[in-house]
KELUM-632136 format. One record per residue: residue in three letters; y, x, z of N, C-alpha, C in turn. Coordinates in steps of 0.001 Angstrom, whole numbers, padded with zeros to 6 digits. Each point is the difference from the previous one (the first is absolute). Layout:
BEGIN
<r: ala&n_north: Y&n_east: X&n_up: Z&ca_north: Y&ca_east: X&ca_up: Z&c_north: Y&c_east: X&c_up: Z>
...
//
This chain:
BEGIN
<r: met&n_north: -004989&n_east: -004073&n_up: 019382&ca_north: -000155&ca_east: 000585&ca_up: 001302&c_north: -000118&c_east: 001516&c_up: -000148>
<r: ile&n_north: 000667&n_east: 000730&n_up: 000830&ca_north: -000025&ca_east: 001464&ca_up: -000047&c_north: -001252&c_east: 000491&c_up: 000722>
<r: arg&n_north: -000717&n_east: 000898&n_up: -000643&ca_north: -001248&ca_east: 000554&ca_up: 000535&c_north: 000072&c_east: 001522&c_up: -000044>
<r: glu&n_north: -000943&n_east: 000611&n_up: 000710&ca_north: -000134&ca_east: 001455&ca_up: -000060&c_north: -001466&c_east: 000332&c_up: -000221>
<r: asp&n_north: -000235&n_east: 000955&n_up: -000892&ca_north: -001349&ca_east: 000392&ca_up: -000373&c_north: -000057&c_east: 001526&c_up: -000009>
<r: lys&n_north: -001124&n_east: 000553&n_up: 000429&ca_north: -000129&ca_east: 001462&ca_up: 000034&c_north: 000163&c_east: 000611&c_up: -001388>
<r: arg&n_north: -000494&n_east: -000686&n_up: -001035&ca_north: 000061&ca_east: 000536&ca_up: -001363&c_north: 001329&c_east: -000324&c_up: -000681>
<r: lys&n_north: 000444&n_east: -001268&n_up: 000094&ca_north: 001225&ca_east: -000450&ca_up: -000681&c_north: 001271&c_east: 000309&c_up: 000772>
<r: gly&n_north: -000096&n_east: 000129&n_up: 001297&ca_north: 001198&ca_east: 000109&ca_up: 000831&c_north: 000538&c_east: -001397&c_up: 000272>
<r: val&n_north: 001302&n_east: -000129&n_up: 000160&ca_north: 000626&ca_east: -001298&ca_up: 000241&c_north: 000155&c_east: -000721&c_up: -001337>
<r: phe&n_north: -000394&n_east: -001287&n_up: -000049&ca_north: 000101&ca_east: -000770&ca_up: -001232&c_north: 000230&c_east: -001467&c_up: 000327>
<r: val&n_north: 000443&n_east: -000741&n_up: -001002&ca_north: 000218&ca_east: -001434&ca_up: 000146&c_north: -001154&c_east: -000713&c_up: -000685>
<r: glu&n_north: -000714&n_east: -000792&n_up: 000778&ca_north: -001169&ca_east: -000710&ca_up: -000521&c_north: 000416&c_east: -001036&c_up: -001043>
<r: gly&n_north: -000740&n_east: -000043&n_up: -001093&ca_north: 000236&ca_east: -001010&ca_up: -001022&c_north: 000966&c_east: 000398&c_up: -001103>
<r: leu&n_north: 000613&n_east: 001177&n_up: 000098&ca_north: 000897&ca_east: 000429&ca_up: -001081&c_north: -000816&c_east: 000438&c_up: -001208>
<r: ser&n_north: 000544&n_east: -000232&n_up: -001186&ca_north: -000681&ca_east: 000465&ca_up: -001207&c_north: 000376&c_east: 001455&c_up: -000251>
<r: glu&n_north: -000887&n_east: 000693&n_up: -000695&ca_north: 000219&ca_east: 001417&ca_up: -000295&c_north: -000206&c_east: 000214&c_up: -001486>
<r: trp&n_north: 000936&n_east: 000691&n_up: -000639&ca_north: -000036&ca_east: 000218&ca_up: -001443&c_north: 000159&c_east: 001470&c_up: -000306>
<r: val&n_north: -000724&n_east: 000486&n_up: -000999&ca_north: 000191&ca_east: 001362&ca_up: -000505&c_north: 000857&c_east: -000124&c_up: -001246>
<r: val&n_north: 001100&n_east: 000745&n_up: -000029&ca_north: 000906&ca_east: -000037&ca_up: -001149&c_north: 000198&c_east: 001411&c_up: -000530>
<r: arg&n_north: 000433&n_east: 000077&n_up: -001235&ca_north: 000169&ca_east: 001308&ca_up: -000647&c_north: 001420&c_east: 000252&c_up: -000494>
<r: ser&n_north: 000911&n_east: -000987&n_up: 000197&ca_north: 001353&ca_east: 000202&ca_up: -000520&c_north: 001013&c_east: -000751&c_up: 000868>
<r: pro&n_north: 001256&n_east: 000426&n_up: -000049&ca_north: 001059&ca_east: -000723&ca_up: 000722&c_north: 000122&c_east: -001456&c_up: -000455>
<r: asp&n_north: -000246&n_east: -000272&n_up: -001290&ca_north: 000061&ca_east: -001376&ca_up: -000495&c_north: -001032&c_east: -000890&c_up: 000692>
<r: glu&n_north: -001180&n_east: 000539&n_up: 000248&ca_north: -001030&ca_east: -000772&ca_up: 000696&c_north: 000398&c_east: -000268&c_up: 001450>
<r: val&n_north: 000636&n_east: 000972&n_up: 000645&ca_north: 000493&ca_east: -000201&ca_up: 001366&c_north: 001051&c_east: -001106&c_up: 000006>
<r: tyr&n_north: 000931&n_east: 000062&n_up: -000930&ca_north: 001057&ca_east: -001004&ca_up: -000091&c_north: -000592&c_east: -001392&c_up: -000245>
<r: gly&n_north: -001020&n_east: -000080&n_up: -000838&ca_north: -000659&ca_east: -001277&ca_up: -000266&c_north: -000596&c_east: -000600&c_up: 001261>
<r: leu&n_north: -000593&n_east: 000831&n_up: 000853&ca_north: -000561&ca_east: -000498&ca_up: 001252&c_north: 001088&c_east: -000460&c_up: 000968>
<r: ile&n_north: 001128&n_east: 000720&n_up: 000029&ca_north: 001119&ca_east: -000422&ca_up: 000848&c_north: 000510&c_east: -001365&c_up: -000458>
<r: lys&n_north: 000140&n_east: -000182&n_up: -001311&ca_north: 000449&ca_east: -001292&ca_up: -000534&c_north: -000988&c_east: -001114&c_up: 000339>
<r: lys&n_north: -001285&n_east: 000285&n_up: -000153&ca_north: -001032&ca_east: -000996&ca_up: 000303&c_north: 000070&c_east: -000413&c_up: 001469>
<r: gly&n_north: 000112&n_east: 000969&n_up: 000896&ca_north: 000092&ca_east: -000297&ca_up: 001427&c_north: 001250&c_east: -000795&c_up: 000334>
<r: ser&n_north: 001113&n_east: 000361&n_up: -000605&ca_north: 001261&ca_east: -000715&ca_up: 000250&c_north: -000077&c_east: -001445&c_up: -000461>
<r: ser&n_north: -000722&n_east: -000249&n_up: -001086&ca_north: -000056&ca_east: -001356&ca_up: -000551&c_north: -000797&c_east: -000962&c_up: 000874>
<r: ile&n_north: -000884&n_east: 000514&n_up: 000856&ca_north: -000805&ca_east: -000897&ca_up: 000834&c_north: 000467&c_east: -000054&c_up: 001452>
<r: arg&n_north: 001111&n_east: 000638&n_up: 000298&ca_north: 000534&ca_east: -000061&ca_up: 001368&c_north: 000564&c_east: -001376&c_up: 000294>
<r: ala&n_north: -000141&n_east: -000382&n_up: 001244&ca_north: 000580&ca_east: -001271&ca_up: 000437&c_north: 001481&c_east: 000214&c_up: 000297>
<r: thr&n_north: 000848&n_east: -000837&n_up: -000606&ca_north: 001437&ca_east: 000062&ca_up: 000242&c_north: 000510&c_east: -001412&c_up: 000256>
<r: gly&n_north: 001176&n_east: -000097&n_up: 000575&ca_north: 000610&ca_east: -001300&ca_up: 000244&c_north: 001491&c_east: 000156&c_up: 000194>
<r: ala&n_north: 000720&n_east: -001055&n_up: -000289&ca_north: 001456&ca_east: 000034&ca_up: 000152&c_north: 000386&c_east: -000279&c_up: 001449>
<r: thr&n_north: 001009&n_east: 000727&n_up: 000467&ca_north: 000594&ca_east: -000263&ca_up: 001307&c_north: 001504&c_east: -000121&c_up: -000213>
<r: arg&n_north: 000717&n_east: -000325&n_up: 001055&ca_north: 001461&ca_east: -000077&ca_up: -000110&c_north: 000622&c_east: 001376&c_up: -000261>
<r: leu&n_north: -000732&n_east: 001055&n_up: 000324&ca_north: 000535&ca_east: 001359&ca_up: -000161&c_north: -000468&c_east: 000694&c_up: -001275>
<r: asn&n_north: -001101&n_east: -000472&n_up: -000587&ca_north: -000606&ca_east: 000725&ca_up: -001108&c_north: -000775&c_east: -000979&c_up: -000878>
<r: glu&n_north: 000326&n_east: -000039&n_up: -001291&ca_north: -000688&ca_east: -000913&ca_up: -000919&c_north: -001477&c_east: 000323&c_up: -000174>
<r: ile&n_north: -000332&n_east: 001282&n_up: 000018&ca_north: -001391&ca_east: 000421&ca_up: -000217&c_north: -000421&c_east: 000904&c_up: 001162>
<r: ser&n_north: -000129&n_east: -000572&n_up: 001176&ca_north: -000388&ca_east: 000754&ca_up: 001183&c_north: -001516&c_east: 000174&c_up: 000021>
<r: ser&n_north: -000456&n_east: 001230&n_up: 000266&ca_north: -001451&ca_east: 000222&ca_up: 000051&c_north: -000569&c_east: -000681&c_up: 001228>
<r: arg&n_north: -001081&n_east: -000724&n_up: -000194&ca_north: -000687&ca_east: -000681&ca_up: 001090&c_north: -001366&c_east: 000639&c_up: 000219>
<r: ser&n_north: -000209&n_east: 001159&n_up: -000607&ca_north: -001264&ca_east: 000728&ca_up: 000147&c_north: 000285&c_east: 001495&c_up: 000069>
<r: his&n_north: -000930&n_east: 000722&n_up: 000587&ca_north: 000094&ca_east: 001452&ca_up: 000028&c_north: -000579&c_east: 000559&c_up: -001295>
<r: ala&n_north: 000481&n_east: 001147&n_up: -000416&ca_north: -000573&ca_east: 000685&ca_up: -001160&c_north: -000267&c_east: 001454&c_up: 000385>
<r: leu&n_north: -001153&n_east: 000484&n_up: -000393&ca_north: -000389&ca_east: 001376&ca_up: 000273&c_north: -000526&c_east: 000599&c_up: -001292>
<r: phe&n_north: 000580&n_east: 001130&n_up: -000412&ca_north: -000404&ca_east: 000672&ca_up: -001235&c_north: -000196&c_east: 001466&c_up: 000349>
<r: ile&n_north: -001221&n_east: 000478&n_up: -000125&ca_north: -000314&ca_east: 001386&ca_up: 000347&c_north: -000344&c_east: 000751&c_up: -001284>
<r: ile&n_north: 000683&n_east: 001103&n_up: -000199&ca_north: -000265&ca_east: 000833&ca_up: -001174&c_north: -000617&c_east: 001308&c_up: 000493>
<r: ile&n_north: -001191&n_east: 000292&n_up: -000507&ca_north: -000669&ca_east: 001261&ca_up: 000326&c_north: -000114&c_east: 000797&c_up: -001296>
<r: val&n_north: 000566&n_east: 001188&n_up: 000004&ca_north: -000022&ca_east: 000861&ca_up: -001186&c_north: -000920&c_east: 001178&c_up: 000306>
<r: glu&n_north: -000935&n_east: 000238&n_up: -000906&ca_north: -000928&ca_east: 001114&ca_up: 000162&c_north: 000158&c_east: 000965&c_up: -001164>
<r: gln&n_north: -000026&n_east: 001288&n_up: 000317&ca_north: 000086&ca_east: 001028&ca_up: -001030&c_north: -001139&c_east: 000985&c_up: 000220>
<r: asn&n_north: -000785&n_east: 000207&n_up: -001028&ca_north: -001108&ca_east: 000937&ca_up: 000050&c_north: 000243&c_east: 001044&c_up: -001081>
<r: glu&n_north: 000060&n_east: 001260&n_up: 000390&ca_north: 000318&ca_east: 001051&ca_up: -000965&c_north: -001023&c_east: 001126&c_up: 000089>
<r: leu&n_north: -000507&n_east: 000390&n_up: -001144&ca_north: -000941&ca_east: 001108&ca_up: -000091&c_north: 000689&c_east: 001135&c_up: -000744>
<r: gln&n_north: 000083&n_east: 001158&n_up: 000639&ca_north: 000653&ca_east: 001150&ca_up: -000630&c_north: -001016&c_east: 001113&c_up: -000201>
<r: ser&n_north: 000094&n_east: 000628&n_up: -001159&ca_north: -000906&ca_east: 001125&ca_up: -000281&c_north: 000757&c_east: 001310&c_up: 000172>
<r: his&n_north: -000724&n_east: 000987&n_up: 000471&ca_north: 000567&ca_east: 001327&ca_up: 000203&c_north: -000971&c_east: 001025&c_up: -000595>
<r: pro&n_north: 000483&n_east: 000853&n_up: -000874&ca_north: -000900&ca_east: 001014&ca_up: -000586&c_north: -000540&c_east: 000932&c_up: 001083>
<r: val&n_north: -001250&n_east: 000381&n_up: -000164&ca_north: -000622&ca_east: 000952&ca_up: 000920&c_north: 000463&c_east: 001401&c_up: -000390>
<r: ser&n_north: 000104&n_east: 000895&n_up: 000970&ca_north: 000475&ca_east: 001367&ca_up: -000284&c_north: -000924&c_east: 000694&c_up: -001008>
<r: his&n_north: 000511&n_east: 001020&n_up: -000655&ca_north: -000729&ca_east: 000711&ca_up: -001053&c_north: -001221&c_east: 000749&c_up: 000515>
<r: ser&n_north: -000146&n_east: 000137&n_up: 001282&ca_north: -001156&ca_east: 000723&ca_up: 000532&c_north: -001293&c_east: -000798&c_up: -000172>
<r: ser&n_north: 000143&n_east: -001283&n_up: -000329&ca_north: -001190&ca_east: -000831&ca_up: -000212&c_north: -000666&c_east: 000377&c_up: -001313>
<r: ser&n_north: -001312&n_east: -000128&n_up: -000034&ca_north: -000724&ca_east: 000344&ca_up: -001222&c_north: 000084&c_east: -001105&c_up: -001049>
<r: lys&n_north: 000324&n_east: -001226&n_up: 000398&ca_north: 000076&ca_east: -001115&ca_up: -000940&c_north: 001430&c_east: -000166&c_up: -000505>
<r: leu&n_north: 000145&n_east: -000096&n_up: -001309&ca_north: 001311&ca_east: -000229&ca_up: -000588&c_north: 000351&c_east: -001482&c_up: 000108>
<r: asn&n_north: 001279&n_east: -000315&n_up: 000099&ca_north: 000511&ca_east: -001367&ca_up: 000054&c_north: -000516&c_east: -000805&c_up: 001197>
<r: glu&n_north: -000425&n_east: 000652&n_up: 001045&ca_north: -000459&ca_east: -000715&ca_up: 001190&c_north: 001228&c_east: -000520&c_up: 000760>
<r: gln&n_north: -000105&n_east: -001191&n_up: 000557&ca_north: 001130&ca_east: -000638&ca_up: 000672&c_north: -000389&c_east: -000399&c_up: 001432>
<r: asn&n_north: 000959&n_east: 000092&n_up: 000883&ca_north: -000118&ca_east: -000586&ca_up: 001334&c_north: 000835&c_east: -001267&c_up: 000001>
<r: tyr&n_north: -000423&n_east: -001013&n_up: 000718&ca_north: 000732&ca_east: -001264&ca_up: 000033&c_north: 000389&c_east: -000354&c_up: 001420>
<r: thr&n_north: 001187&n_east: -000542&n_up: 000133&ca_north: 000432&ca_east: -000576&ca_up: 001275&c_north: 000410&c_east: -001449&c_up: -000258>
<r: gln&n_north: -000272&n_east: -000825&n_up: 000979&ca_north: 000311&ca_east: -001419&ca_up: -000135&c_north: 000944&c_east: -000407&c_up: 001128>
<r: ser&n_north: 001018&n_east: -000766&n_up: -000372&ca_north: 000898&ca_east: -000533&ca_up: 001029&c_north: 000038&c_east: -001519&c_up: -000140>
<r: phe&n_north: 000016&n_east: -000666&n_up: 001118&ca_north: 000015&ca_east: -001456&ca_up: 000035&c_north: 001115&c_east: -000422&c_up: 000941>
<r: lys&n_north: 000942&n_east: -000793&n_up: -000520&ca_north: 001141&ca_east: -000447&ca_up: 000795&c_north: 000039&c_east: -001528&c_up: 000005>
<r: val&n_north: 000406&n_east: -000571&n_up: 001134&ca_north: 000100&ca_east: -001449&ca_up: 000134&c_north: 001353&c_east: -000333&c_up: 000618>
<r: gly&n_north: 000673&n_east: -000977&n_up: -000587&ca_north: 001248&ca_east: -000519&ca_up: 000559&c_north: -000141&c_east: -001500&c_up: 000178>
<r: lys&n_north: 000607&n_east: -000536&n_up: 001052&ca_north: -000103&ca_east: -001434&ca_up: 000281&c_north: 001381&c_east: -000545&c_up: 000334>
<r: leu&n_north: 000373&n_east: -001084&n_up: -000688&ca_north: 001286&ca_east: -000655&ca_up: 000212&c_north: -000257&c_east: -001450&c_up: 000377>
<r: asn&n_north: 000491&n_east: -000427&n_up: 001165&ca_north: -000130&ca_east: -001383&ca_up: 000449&c_north: 001324&c_east: -000718&c_up: -000210>
<r: leu&n_north: -000019&n_east: -001077&n_up: -000784&ca_north: 001180&ca_east: -000835&ca_up: -000210&c_north: -000255&c_east: -001336&c_up: 000688>
<r: val&n_north: 000883&n_east: -000390&n_up: 000910&ca_north: -000201&ca_east: -001219&ca_up: 000778&c_north: 001266&c_east: -000846&c_up: -000057>
<r: asp&n_north: -000166&n_east: -001287&n_up: -000314&ca_north: 001099&ca_east: -000954&ca_up: 000031&c_north: -000442&c_east: -001144&c_up: 000904>
<r: leu&n_north: 000630&n_east: -000107&n_up: 001148&ca_north: -000382&ca_east: -001036&ca_up: 000957&c_north: 000708&c_east: -001308&c_up: -000320>
<r: ala&n_north: -000669&n_east: -001094&n_up: 000338&ca_north: 000573&ca_east: -001323&ca_up: -000234&c_north: 001339&c_east: -000109&c_up: 000719>
<r: gly&n_north: 000890&n_east: -000840&n_up: -000551&ca_north: 001307&ca_east: -000210&ca_up: 000613&c_north: -000129&c_east: -000451&c_up: 001448>
<r: ser&n_north: 000878&n_east: 000485&n_up: 000842&ca_north: -000070&ca_east: -000370&ca_up: 001415&c_north: 001368&c_east: -000473&c_up: 000493>
<r: glu&n_north: 000655&n_east: -000803&n_up: -000834&ca_north: 001311&ca_east: -000498&ca_up: 000384&c_north: -000145&c_east: -000965&c_up: 001170>
<r: arg&n_north: 001032&n_east: -000137&n_up: 000786&ca_north: -000026&ca_east: -000971&ca_up: 001094&c_north: -000060&c_east: -001388&c_up: -000600>
<r: val&n_north: -000975&n_east: -000760&n_up: 000433&ca_north: -000223&ca_east: -001344&ca_up: -000563&c_north: 001237&c_east: -000870&c_up: 000209>
<r: ser&n_north: 000679&n_east: 000154&n_up: 001115&ca_north: 001184&ca_east: -000848&ca_up: 000264&c_north: 001105&c_east: 000260&c_up: -001017>
<r: ile&n_north: 000049&n_east: 001209&n_up: -000535&ca_north: 001036&ca_east: 000352&ca_up: -000983&c_north: -000488&c_east: -000244&c_up: -001431>
<r: ser&n_north: -001245&n_east: 000403&n_up: -000273&ca_north: -000502&ca_east: -000035&ca_up: -001373&c_north: -000578&c_east: -001343&c_up: -000408>
<r: gly&n_north: -000490&n_east: -000777&n_up: 000957&ca_north: -000669&ca_east: -001249&ca_up: -000317&c_north: -001369&c_east: 000217&c_up: -000611>
<r: ala&n_north: -000579&n_east: 001205&n_up: 000161&ca_north: -001313&ca_east: 000320&ca_up: -000568&c_north: -001074&c_east: -000879&c_up: 000622>
<r: thr&n_north: -000945&n_east: -000409&n_up: -000820&ca_north: -001154&ca_east: -000770&ca_up: 000483&c_north: -001261&c_east: 000604&c_up: -000583>
<r: gly&n_north: -001123&n_east: -000234&n_up: 000658&ca_north: -001294&ca_east: 000481&ca_up: -000489&c_north: -000242&c_east: 001434&c_up: 000290>
//
């Protein structure tokens, strides 16, 4: 069920959430999700999806940069720091097949 929360924003209740550190880990989760999807044969498609799939990728980047302080400072090697934080979000959605039952013979 789709919900909205002041802190989380819009989210789907009951979805699992994983922290990953590499593209291989992302691919592993996609494979895992694909393996548990409900599928069934129809007259139009041998492996028609009978379930929806939602895969959300959130990428966060946190960067700390140092900048030398001008020479007018009395302390040598003093640094100023700036921090930047960027977030990207990609929603991948695959909806269950919606073929016309009269043509596809889909059941369930």
